[in-house]
N, C-alpha and C positions, 0 to 999 in steps of 0.2 A: 337821153332816151327816157320816156315817161313810163312809169309803172302801169300795170293794168287798171288799177283803181283810180289813177289820177286823170283829171280832165283839163283841157286847155281853155284859154280865154274865149275862143270862138265857140266851143261847145256851150260854155256858160251863157254867152250873149244870145245864142239861138234858143236857149231854154225859156227865157222870160218872154211873156206874151206881149208886153209893151214896155217902153222905157220907164214908165211909172212903176212897174212891177219889179224893177231891178233892185237888188239889195243896195243899201246905202250905209256906208260906215259913218256913224255919228261921233264916235270918240275912240281914241286909243290911249290906254293908260299904262304906266309902269313899263315903258319900253316894249309894248306889244304883248305883255302878259295878259291884259284884259282888253276886250274890244266890245263896243256897243254897236249893234247893227239893226237897221230897220229893214224888213223884208215882207213880201206878200206870200201868204200860205196858199196851198192849192185851192182852198175854198174861197179865196179872194180877200180874206181878212188881212189887213196890214198890221204887223206886230213889231215890237221892239224887243230885242233880246241882248243879254250881256253874256259874252263867252269868255272863258279863261283857258289859257294854255295848260294842258295837263301833262305834256311830255314832248320830247323832240326826237326826230330820227337821229340827229347828231346835236348834242347840246352845245350852246355857244361857249367859247373858250373861257369867258369870264365866269360862267356858272360852274364849269368844271373846276377852275382854280378855287372858287369860293368853297365848293364842297370838299375839295381835297384839303384845304386849310382847316376846315371844321373836323374832318376825319383824322387829321394828324394830331389834334389835341387829345390828350387822354383825359378821362374823367377825373375831377378833383376829389369828389366825395361820392361814395355809393351808399345809398340808403337801403335798408332791408335787413333780413335776418342774417345773423352771423353764420358763416359756413363752418367755422372751426369751434371745437369745444375746449376752451382754455380753462 
């Protein structure tokens, strides 16, 4: 079941005025973290944009494991003012 703000492929294909106006994926980098897409704006101008993922609904298992490994390590040295007066 789709959420209210999600759209399906048929809705997307009906939105574009002609096949030439459809978005075109030019490149995918770093396992999908970055993507370059060419698309036509409402004013008819064809533009190329680079998008980056900023979050997930559910993070991939590899990312969760990587973050948990980092969080499990304690800091080796902390710089800053001393908190005790010896």
